[in-house]
C-alpha positions in Angstrom: -21.5 -40.1 -25.6 -19.8 -43.3 -26.5 -20.3 -45.9 -23.8 -17.9 -48.4 -25.5 -14.6 -47.9 -23.6 -13.0 -50.1 -26.3 -13.0 -47.0 -28.5 -9.8 -45.9 -26.7 -7.9 -48.8 -28.4 -9.4 -48.0 -31.8 -6.7 -45.8 -33.4 -8.8 -45.0 -36.4 -11.7 -43.7 -34.2 -9.3 -41.6 -32.1 -7.9 -39.9 -35.3 -11.5 -39.4 -36.6 -12.6 -37.6 -33.4 -9.3 -35.8 -32.7 -9.5 -33.7 -35.8 -7.0 -31.0 -34.8 -4.4 -33.4 -33.3 -4.5 -32.7 -29.6 -3.1 -36.2 -28.9 0.0 -35.2 -30.9 0.3 -32.0 -29.0 0.3 -33.9 -25.7 2.9 -36.4 -26.9 5.1 -33.5 -28.1 5.5 -32.2 -24.6 9.2 -33.3 -24.3 10.1 -31.9 -27.8 8.2 -28.7 -27.0 10.3 -28.4 -23.8 13.5 -28.7 -25.8 12.4 -26.1 -28.3 11.3 -23.8 -25.5 14.7 -24.1 -23.9 16.4 -23.1 -27.1 14.2 -20.1 -27.9 14.3 -19.0 -24.2 18.1 -19.0 -24.2 18.1 -17.0 -27.5 15.6 -14.5 -26.0 17.6 -14.1 -22.8 20.8 -13.5 -24.8 19.1 -10.9 -27.0 18.2 -8.8 -23.9 21.2 -9.8 -21.8 22.4 -6.2 -21.3 19.0 -4.9 -20.0 18.6 -8.0 -17.8 22.1 -7.5 -16.4 21.2 -4.0 -15.4 18.3 -5.4 -13.3 20.4 -7.7 -11.3 20.2 -7.1 -7.5 17.3 -4.6 -8.0 14.3 -6.9 -7.8 12.3 -7.2 -4.6 9.1 -8.8 -5.9 7.9 -10.8 -8.9 4.5 -10.8 -10.5 3.2 -12.9 -13.4 0.2 -11.4 -15.2 -1.8 -13.7 -17.5 -5.1 -15.5 -18.0 -6.2 -19.1 -18.7 -3.7 -21.3 -20.3 -1.2 -18.5 -20.3 -1.4 -18.1 -16.5 -1.0 -21.8 -15.6 2.7 -21.5 -16.3 2.8 -18.8 -13.7 1.2 -21.1 -11.1 3.7 -23.8 -11.9 6.6 -21.3 -11.8 5.6 -20.0 -8.4 5.5 -23.5 -6.8 8.7 -24.6 -8.6 10.5 -21.5 -7.4 9.1 -21.5 -3.9 12.2 -23.0 -2.2 14.5 -21.2 -4.7 13.5 -17.5 -4.7 14.5 -15.1 -1.9 11.8 -12.6 -3.1 8.0 -13.1 -3.1 6.1 -14.0 -6.3 2.5 -13.8 -7.2 0.3 -14.7 -10.1 -2.3 -12.0 -11.1 -5.3 -12.8 -13.3 -6.7 -9.3 -13.6 -6.6 -6.0 -15.5 -4.3 -4.3 -13.0 -1.4 -5.0 -10.7 -1.3 -4.6 -6.9 -0.5 -1.3 -5.3 3.0 -2.5 -4.1 4.2 -3.0 -7.7 7.0 -0.5 -8.4 10.4 0.0 -10.0 11.7 -3.0 -8.0 9.1 -5.4 -9.2 9.7 -7.8 -12.1 6.5 -8.3 -14.1 6.1 -11.2 -16.6 3.2 -10.4 -18.9 2.2 -13.7 -20.6 -0.4 -14.0 -23.4 -0.1 -16.7 -26.0 -2.1 -14.8 -28.5 -0.9 -11.4 -27.5 -4.5 -10.2 -27.6 -5.7 -11.0 -24.1 -7.2 -7.7 -22.9 -6.5 -8.3 -19.2 -2.8 -9.0 -19.9 -2.5 -6.0 -22.2 -4.0 -3.8 -19.5 -1.6 -5.3 -16.9 1.3 -4.5 -19.2 0.3 -0.9 -19.4 -0.2 -0.7 -15.7 3.3 -2.2 -15.1 4.8 0.5 -17.4 2.9 3.2 -15.5 4.2 1.9 -12.2 7.7 1.8 -13.5 8.1 -2.0 -13.2 10.7 -4.1 -15.0 8.5 -5.8 -17.6 9.1 -8.9 -19.7 6.7 -10.1 -22.3 6.1 -13.6 -23.5 3.9 -14.1 -26.5 3.5 -15.4 -30.0 2.5 -12.0 -31.5 -0.5 -9.7 -31.4 -0.7 -6.4 -29.5 1.5 -7.6 -26.7 4.4 -8.0 -29.1 3.7 -4.5 -30.5 3.5 -3.0 -27.1 6.7 -4.7 -25.9 8.7 -3.6 -29.0 7.5 0.0 -28.7 8.3 0.1 -25.0 11.7 -1.6 -25.6 10.8 -4.2 -23.0 12.5 -7.7 -23.2 10.3 -9.8 -25.5 10.5 -13.6 -25.8 8.7 -14.8 -28.9 7.1 -18.3 -28.9 5.6 -20.3 -31.8 2.1 -19.4 -33.0 -0.6 -21.7 -34.3 -1.4 -24.0 -31.4 -4.1 -24.0 -28.7 -2.6 -22.0 -25.7 -3.1 -25.0 -23.4 -0.9 -27.1 -25.7 1.9 -24.5 -25.5 2.6 -25.0 -21.8 6.4 -25.3 -22.1 6.6 -22.1 -24.1 4.5 -20.4 -21.4 6.7 -21.6 -18.5 10.3 -22.1 -19.4 11.1 -18.6 -20.7 10.3 -17.1 -17.3 12.6 -19.7 -15.6 15.5 -18.7 -17.9 15.0 -15.0 -17.2 15.1 -15.7 -13.5 18.3 -17.8 -13.9 19.9 -15.0 -16.0 19.0 -12.5 -13.1 20.7 -14.8 -10.6 17.5 -15.5 -8.8 17.5 -19.3 -9.4 20.0 -21.9 -10.5 20.3 -25.5 -11.5 17.7 -25.2 -14.2 19.7 -27.2 -16.9 20.0 -30.2 -14.6 16.3 -30.3 -13.8 15.4 -30.0 -17.5 17.7 -32.8 -18.5 16.0 -35.2 -16.0 12.5 -33.9 -17.0 12.9 -34.4 -20.7 14.4 -37.8 -20.3 11.4 -38.9 -18.1 8.8 -37.4 -20.4 10.3 -39.2 -23.4 10.0 -42.5 -21.6 6.5 -41.8 -20.2 5.0 -40.8 -23.6 5.8 -44.2 -24.9 3.6 -45.7 -22.1 0.6 -43.5 -22.6 0.4 -43.1 -26.3 -2.7 -44.3 -28.2 -0.9 -47.5 -29.5 -0.6 -48.8 -25.9 -3.8 -50.6 -24.9 -6.0 -49.4 -22.0 -5.0 -52.2 -19.7 -1.4 -51.0 -19.7 -2.0 -47.3 -20.3 -2.3 -45.1 -17.2 -4.0 -42.2 -19.1 -6.6 -44.4 -20.7 -7.3 -46.1 -17.4 -7.8 -42.7 -15.7 -10.2 -41.6 -18.5 -12.1 -44.8 -18.3 -12.5 -44.4 -14.5 -13.6 -40.7 -14.8 -16.1 -41.4 -17.7 -19.6 -40.7 -16.5 -18.5 -38.9 -13.3 -17.1 -35.5 -12.3 -13.4 -35.4 -11.6 -12.2 -33.8 -8.4 -8.4 -33.5 -8.6 -6.4 -33.1 -5.3 -2.8 -32.0 -5.0 -0.5 -30.6 -2.4 2.5 -28.1 -2.4 4.2 -28.2 -5.8 1.3 -30.4 -7.1 -1.4 -27.7 -6.4 -1.1 -26.1 -9.8 -0.9 -29.5 -11.4 -4.3 -30.3 -9.9 -5.6 -27.1 -11.4 -4.1 -28.0 -14.7 -5.9 -31.4 -14.6 -9.1 -29.6 -13.8 -8.8 -27.1 -16.7 -7.8 -29.8 -19.2 -10.9 -31.8 -18.2 -12.9 -28.6 -18.7 -11.4 -27.6 -22.1 -10.5 -30.9 -23.7 -13.2 -33.2 -22.3 -15.9 -30.4 -22.2 -16.6 -31.7 -18.7 -17.2 -30.3 -15.3 -14.2 -30.7 -13.1 -12.8 -29.3 -9.8 -9.6 -29.1 -7.9 -8.4 -28.5 -4.3 -5.3 -29.3 -2.3 -4.0 -30.7 1.0 -3.9 -29.8 3.8 -6.5 -27.0 3.3 -9.2 -29.4 2.0 -9.1 -31.3 5.3 -10.5 -28.2 7.0 -13.6 -27.9 4.8 -14.0 -30.1 1.6 -14.1 -33.4 3.4 -17.3 -32.4 5.2 -19.2 -32.9 1.9 -18.6 -36.6 2.3 -19.8 -36.9 5.9 -23.5 -37.4 5.2 -24.5 -40.4 3.1 -25.3 -38.2 0.1 -25.9 -39.9 -3.3 -24.2 -36.9 -5.0 -20.8 -38.0 -3.8 -21.1 -41.1 -6.0 -21.0 -38.7 -9.0 -17.3 -37.8 -8.3 -14.1 -39.5 -9.1 -11.4 -38.3 -6.7 -7.9 -38.1 -8.4 -5.1 -38.0 -5.9 -1.8 -36.6 -7.2 1.0 -38.3 -5.3 4.8 -38.3 -5.2 7.2 -40.7 -3.7 8.9 -37.6 -2.3 5.8 -36.3 -0.5 6.3 -35.2 3.1 5.3 -37.7 5.8 2.6 -35.4 7.1 1.1 -35.0 3.7 1.3 -38.8 3.0 -0.6 -39.4 6.2 -3.2 -36.9 5.5 -3.9 -38.2 2.0 -4.2 -41.8 3.1 -6.3 -41.1 6.2 -8.6 -38.7 4.3 -9.1 -41.1 1.4 -10.0 -43.9 3.8 -12.2 -41.8 6.1 -14.1 -40.0 3.4 -13.6 -40.4 -0.3 -13.3 -44.2 -0.7 -16.6 -44.7 1.0 -18.7 -43.5 -1.9 -16.6 -42.1 -4.7 -14.2 -43.7 -7.1 -10.5 -42.9 -6.2 -7.6 -42.9 -8.6 -4.0 -42.2 -7.7 -1.5 -40.6 -10.1 2.1 -40.8 -9.0 4.5 -38.3 -10.6 8.0 -39.3 -11.7 11.5 -38.1 -11.1 13.4 -36.4 -8.3 13.1 -32.8 -9.3 10.0 -30.6 -8.8 9.9 -29.9 -12.5 10.0 -33.6 -13.5 7.3 -34.3 -10.9 5.0 -31.5 -12.3 5.4 -32.2 -16.0 5.2 -36.0 -15.7 1.9 -35.8 -13.9 0.7 -33.2 -16.4 1.5 -35.5 -19.4 -0.7 -38.3 -17.8 -3.5 -35.8 -17.1 -3.4 -34.0 -20.4 -3.8 -37.3 -22.3 -6.4 -38.6 -19.9 -8.5 -35.5 -20.7 -8.2 -36.1 -24.4 -9.0 -39.8 -24.0 -12.1 -38.8 -22.0 -13.1 -36.5 -24.9 -12.8 -39.5 -27.2 -15.0 -41.6 -24.8 -17.6 -38.8 -24.9 -17.5 -38.6 -28.7 -16.1 -35.1 -28.7 -13.3 -33.3 -30.6 -11.0 -32.1 -27.8 -9.6 -29.0 -29.4 -12.4 -26.5 -30.1 -13.5 -24.3 -27.2 -16.5 -22.7 -29.0 -18.1 -21.1 -25.9 -14.8 -19.4 -24.8 -14.3 -18.0 -28.3 -17.9 -16.8 -28.5 -17.6 -15.2 -25.1 -14.4 -13.3 -26.2 -16.0 -12.2 -29.5 -19.2 -10.8 -27.8 -17.2 -9.0 -25.1 -14.9 -7.5 -27.7 -17.9 -6.4 -29.8 -19.6 -4.7 -26.8 -16.6 -3.0 -25.2 -14.1 -2.2 -27.9 -11.6 -2.8 -25.1 -8.5 -3.6 -27.3 -8.8 -0.3 -29.1 -9.1 1.6 -25.9 -6.0 -0.1 -24.6 -4.1 0.8 -27.8 -5.0 4.4 -27.3 -4.0 4.3 -23.7 -0.7 2.7 -24.6 0.0 5.2 -27.3 -0.6 8.1 -24.9 1.8 6.5 -22.4 4.5 6.2 -25.0 4.0 9.8 -26.2 4.2 11.1 -22.7 7.4 9.1 -22.1 9.0 10.6 -25.2 8.1 14.1 -24.1 9.6 13.4 -20.6 12.8 12.2 -22.3 13.1 15.5 -24.2 12.7 17.6 -21.1 
């Protein structure tokens, strides 16, 4: 670990440690959003006829994905909570719930296209007769979608999945808009991109720590365990902070949300326990937060957290939910990278995750078994069509 926090203002040291350019990925968030908008619109246009045939025939929505490919679903669900008239769930599993049927829209999202849980969910969705959309950069998911003639939105390959967030979020939004389930997306995106372009200039490496919110947050968190707390639309943002601290900083990190945490988590701060000094509590705030949530955050912080733990507040920007979410994410993503720099770590490699995937694949041969299952399903479908 590097105890010298001045390293965050040493541009040469940042470049030396950040070998794969995670800082640049973070700063590219607004440009990735613009690119994701364009490819999403092209993808929707390509499958316009099929999507049009689904209008008025959707009673539920499921997003199936794992890890960085699923966080877009969490954000989508909260973003659409006050927009959708049908329920939506995010499933991180091999199969879909029993209720999934021909009236269920299923987004199967895998950045690599090789995530076995998502491939299994894709097959399950076909077996249940669901309306399936695939979002991927390639792999088996691309092959499955093409053979099944399912709408497929291709996204750029070659980046860590967690850096591809706009590509794993915006395509689903444009599909929902094409289906008439949401509206006003272009206006929200315009505000969001404008805010992100301004914000990135204030949190980039060239801005010194004393004026840089992301560097300040990393400096406060250094040597402690981050506990990130959100509410409502910022619940998945808190989870994003947590997973970025896990993957980029190679650090323990946890998340929770108001008001639920006031019914359990705060009890951990009741006794004078030295362990609470190991935490930095990060409160995700919005100037649009409901009065009851504002009161809870302030009373809880005063009553519990501030007595023994460090507390850092991150205020999101903008009027729209999308701008709120992504502005906070930009601050948190860069903070996790800066924390990696403080710890003397390259933020990009996730060696333990890759080793885990390789060992599971070697032991189970699961991808091949899924291929055989899918091929059997397609053959049966062809036979049924001939009957």
